N, C-alpha and C positions, 0 to 999 in steps of 0.2 A: 892333437887336440883333444880333448874330453868330449865322449859325447854327448854333455850335457850342452857342453860348447858348442859341438855340431849343429845339435837341436835347434839354438838361439841364434845361430849365422844361418842357417835354412830358412828359420821364420822370419825373420828379418828380410834375407834375398828374397822370400814370397811376399812381404809385405810392399816393398819397395817397389817390385815387380808388377804389383798391384797396381800402383800410385801411380805407375808409368802408363798402364792401358787405360785407367779411370780417367787420368789427368789429361791424357791427349783428347780422349772423348770430350769434355768438360772444356778445356781450351781452344777447340772446335767450334764449340756451341756458343760460347762468348764472342768468339771473334764475329762470329757471322750478327750472330746479334747487336753485337757493339755498332758493327758497320751499317746495320740496318738503320737503327737509332740514330747514330752522328755522323756518317754518312751519306746517308740517304742511297744505300745500296740496296736495291730489291735480293734477299735471299726467296730460294724454292724451298718453305717451312717446311711442306709435306716431303720432300725429297731427305731433308736433312731430319725430319723427326725420324723417318725409317730407317735413315742411317743411326740416328744415337738408340734408337730400339734395336734394331740388330746387334749393336756394342754391349749393348746392357745385358742382351739376351746370350751372350756368351761368356757372359760372367757367373759364375754361381756363386750364390752369396747375397747379402741384405740389400744390395742396390739394385737388383732384381726384386726384390719385394718392394724397394722402397718407391720404384718405379710405379708396380701395381698399385701400392696405396695411394701414390700421388693422384693417378688417374681416377681414383673416387672422388677426390679432395676439390669440389668446381671452383674453388678461389684458388686453388697454388698454379695453375699452370694453364698456358695457352692455347687453344682448342686442339692446334694442328700435334702438339705434343703428346697431350690426355690421349685424342683419338689412337695416337699409335701405342704408347702405355699401357693401355688398359689390355693390348692384344699379348704382352709378356704371359706366357705360358709359366706355371708352374711344372713342367715336365722336362725342366730339362736332361740330358742322358746321365744316367747312373754314375757313382765310381764302380770301378771292376771287383771283381772278386778277391780279388790282392788285397786291395783298400778294407774290403769287407773283413776278412781272415784277419789283420793287423788290426782292425779296431775293434774286434770282439774278444780277441786274445786280449789285448791292453785292458779291456773293460772286465770282463767275468773271468779271465784265467787261461793258461793255456790247455785246459781241459774243456774248453768251452763248448764242444760241440756234443761233450758226453751231457750235457744240462739238456738238450732238446732230443726228441727222437727225431726230427729233420729238421732242416734249415735249409730253403730256398735260395741258390746261390744269386739268381735274377732280383733286382728289385722289383715290386710291384709298384712301388711311385715314385718318382722324384721330384723335388722340390727345391727352394730354392736354399736351403740350408742343411736339408739331409735327404736320406731317403728310407722308403721303408722297405722290411721284407718279412714276406710269410715265412712262419715257422710251426711247428707243432711240439707240445709241450711232452714231458715223458707220461706226463697222464693223458695223454693226447686232445688235450685242445688246444684249438686254433689259437695261436697267437699272431702280432703285428710287432714287430721290431724295428725302430725308427733309428734310425745312424745318422750323428752330426757328421757333415763334412769334414774332412782333416782343416786345421789352421782358419776355421771360422772369427777366431778373437780378431786376428790382424786385418782380417775382410773387413768385419766390424768398425774396425780403427780407420781404417782407409777409407772404407766409403761415407763413415759418416763425419770425417772432413770434408770429404770431395761435395757432398751433400750443401756443408755451408757456401761452399763456392754457388752450386748451382742455383739459390737462394738468395746468393747475392747479386748472382745476375738478372734475375727474375726483378731483384727490388730496384734496381738501377733501372730497368725496362719498363717497369708498371709499378706505380707506388702505392698503388690503390690498396693491397695488404701486407702489412710485417709478418716475418716468419721465423721470427725466433720462438716465439711457441711450439709451431710444430716443427721444426727440429726438436726442441728437448722433447718431445713427446715421442716424435720417433726413433730418438736417441735410447728412451730410455724402454720403451717396448722391445725395438731390436736386441738390445743387452739381454732384457729378462727372456728372450727364447731362446739364446745360449745354454737359459741353465736346464737343465731338462729334469733335475730334483724338484725346481720348482713347478713345472709345467705337471711332473706326476701327483701335486699337491693340489693345483688347479683342476687336475681332472678328476680329483678326488673330490672335492669340493663342489663341481658341478654338477655329479652322480648323487650326490646328496642335496642339491637345491632343486633337482628334477626328478627326486625320487619319486613325487608322487603323480608327475605327468605321465599317462601311460602311450601318448605319443610319440616319446623322445627318449631315446637308448643313449647311454653315456658308456665308452668302454671302462673296465676296470683293471688298474696298471696291477702288474705283476712287481712287487717291490725286489725280490730275488735276482730277479734277472732284468735290473734298472740300474743304471747309476747317473753319473752329472751329463755323460754324452750319449748314453743308449738309454731309450725307452720304451720298455716293453709292455703292451695292454694284450687283452681279449681280443682276438680278430672278430669286427662285426661284419656281417653279411650284408650285402645291401646294394641297389643297382644305383649307378648315374641318374640324379635327378634330370636331365633332360631327357632321358629315357621316359618321360610322361609328357611331355610336351601335347603329344597329341591323344592322349587319353582322354575317358569322359571328364566333363564338366566338374562331375560330382569327386573323381580321384583327384585331380588339378586342387580342387578347392578345398579337400581334407590336408594334403599333402602342403598347402599354403599357409593353415590353419596351424599344424601341429610347427612349423617353422616360426611362424610368428609367436608362439608359444614357448619355445626353444631359447631364444631371442631376449624377448621381453620378460618373460615370468623372473627370471635372474636380475633383472634391472631394476623391476618396481617392487618387488619385494626384498634384494638385500642391496640395489644398487652396483650390482654388477653386470658386466656385459660381456660378452661371447667378440673380440675385436676382429677377426677375419673372417669374415661371411664368403669365402671362396666357392667356388663351386666344388672345388675339391675336399671339404671338409663336412659335406653331410650326404649321405646316401639314405636309398628307399628302402625299406621292406616289404615282404609282400604283403601285410596286412594296413600298409601305408602310413605306418610310424615311421619314424626316421632317427637315422643315426647321427649325432653329434660327434665331432673329431677335432682332435687339434686344438690343443689349449696351450698353445706357449704364449699365445697374445690375448690375455685379460685384461678390461680395464674395470679399475676401481672407482666409484665417483662418490666425493661426498654427498652425505643424505641432501645439501642444501641443492646441488646441482639439479637432485632429479624433483627437487621440489620444484626447482624453474622449469624445468621441462614440461611441468603438470600446469603453471602459471603461465607459461605461454602462451600454452593451448586454451586455458580459458581468457587469457586476456584475446587473444585472436576470435573467439567465440563471440564475444561478445563489446570486442571495439574500446577493450580497454587499455587505451596506451599508457598509461602510468604503471598499467600492472606490468605490461609489455617490457618496458624499462624498467623495471624491477627485474623483470626474471633475467634480461640480459647483464644487468649491474651482478646478479647475483653468481652468473657463470664468469664473471672476469673482463666483460667491455667497460672501458672507462671515459667520458667524456664523452659520450655519442650527443651527435647536433638531432634535430628533430630530422632533420633528410637522411643521418644515417639508422636512425631508428627505424623509418618509413623504406627505407631501403633493404635492411634487414627481417622487416617485415614480410616483402616480396620473398624472397628465401624460405623463410620462416611458413607461409602459407602454401608452398608450395610444397615441403614436406607433411605438414602436418592436414593436408588439401585429404585424403584419403578418409582420413579419421572425424573431418569436421559434419559429414552428411550422414545422417543415420537411413543406409540405405545398401543397398549391394550392388557392387561397382569393382572395376579393378582399380590396382595401385595406382596405374597413371597408363601412361606411352611414350614409347622412344624412339620409333619410328629408325630403327635403325643406328640410331646416335646413343651418347652416352645416355643412362637417364637421368635426367636434370639439367643435362646440358646448357639447353636453350634458355633455360631460367637462371643459372647460374652466370650466363652470359651477359645477360640484361643486368642482373646486380652486379657484378664483377664492373661494365662499364659505368654503371653510377656510383659506385663506390670509387671508381679511377679520377672522374671528375670532379667528386667532393673531395678527393684528398688534395688536389690541387691549390684548397682555399685553406682545410685542416689538417692534412698529412691522412697518410693509411692508418685501417685499424689492426690490431692485432686483435688476431683471431685466439682464443682461449685452446689450452692444450686440449681440454677434454674433448672439444668440436673433433679432433683429428678421425677420433675412432667412434665417436657418436653420429657423424657423417656419414663414417664410412660402413658403418650398420647398416643406417638406416638405408643408403642408395645401395648396397648391396642387395640387401631382402628385396629393397625396393626392383630391381633388376632381374631378380630371381622368381617373382610373383607375374612379372610382365612377361618371362619366358614362359609360363605357366599358362598365360594369360588366364590367371585365377580371379575371380569374382566372389568378391566377401563382404559381409557389413564389417569395415574395419572399424567404423566408430564402436558397434557395440562390443568387442572384442578388447579395443582398449579400455573402454569405460569400466568394461567388468574388472580389469587390470587394476583402475587407480580408484575405484568404487571406497575403498579401504584406507585408501595410503592416510600413513599417519609418519610424517619424520621422525618422529622419534623415536617409535615403532621401528622403520625400515634402521636407525643407527644403531640401537640395541641387535636386532640380527644380524646386519652388517657385523658387527664385532664379535660376538659370538663367532659367527660363520668363520670368518678370518683369523681367529684366534685358535679352533678348532682342526683346522690343516694349516695351524702354522704359514699364514700368509699375512703379509702388513698391506696396510693398503698405499697404494702407489701414488696419490693424488698430488696435485703439485701443491 
């Protein structure tokens, strides 16, 4: 058997093994939920959710990441499952040195070790799709080398197919939300995350977009030490953000301010957002500026979508229902009834609440639960009741990562117990908003860094 044929056989074998493990977990979920709905059998949802989380946590790769993402989309999952899935951590056990050595040899050649002054054998961080090693360049510059796990394309294919099963189960169980756009969005973003050359371009673009933000730092890509599956950048020193929970109010508020601008300056000036506000994707420097990391998941929004975000804010501020409907339609909602609009406004009022009051205040409260969960449950219940008459609503693709960013950042601000005038921060950003100017800036920056727009 040729080496290429052996590789293909091995890849197929891995894919089939993964299908088996994931399918077994999903089949159990389907059986239990079907039994609960159609046979009146009561299941212990909390116990089953824990078992599901344990199974996903043992699988490196995209389904673990999907679990984290779905837990932050209030409409997507029943409470018990969201509560468990949000605990999936991006600190899975790393691959060992034999894998690292083989991957580095494949990416940089047999003399790869000579291209570094030193390279740490133990990973400093391990996530769902890859792991990071600290290294020292021959010019003594500290580096971060991110290596993609083996056979991730097979994992993506297997997990996304199983995700369709998950969504079909929930749609049979609960018809309030139609999930086809959520699946399409997750699929596209996850496939992009496998392309480290694309992430390199995105990182450079963010360095450019945030170049005037003194409170935000983005690593520099080392092109000669990067490939499609190896991404090497400068190492940015910083502390975990949760280390500052007990710091002074001034310190916590300054960190929150820097994070707010790190995410929302690119959105309102360029229509682009960092789609993964995970705690491991930012650290804090001694001067309280932040390091923004990991640009595998960015979202490019149509300028009209950003305009819709601002239109809905103005609609809520002035009780302009017609403008609210226009904003929802701009985003891709269709044929909304008066009752559905009123229900969506409940969720919108929650998300926009902190920027609707001109005063210093916390972003909100979570009381140990997922930020926004109570409001989401209320909205979901009303949509489910309305779906009996009109059918469910389709969540537009852009909402997946817009919601994730808003809720992810909100959760961090709650951890910090930050109290800021969010109203003034937001209104400063949108004060001179012009949709045509944003479109021109967006086109220019995407062309400059050879990135194409990925909106639906």
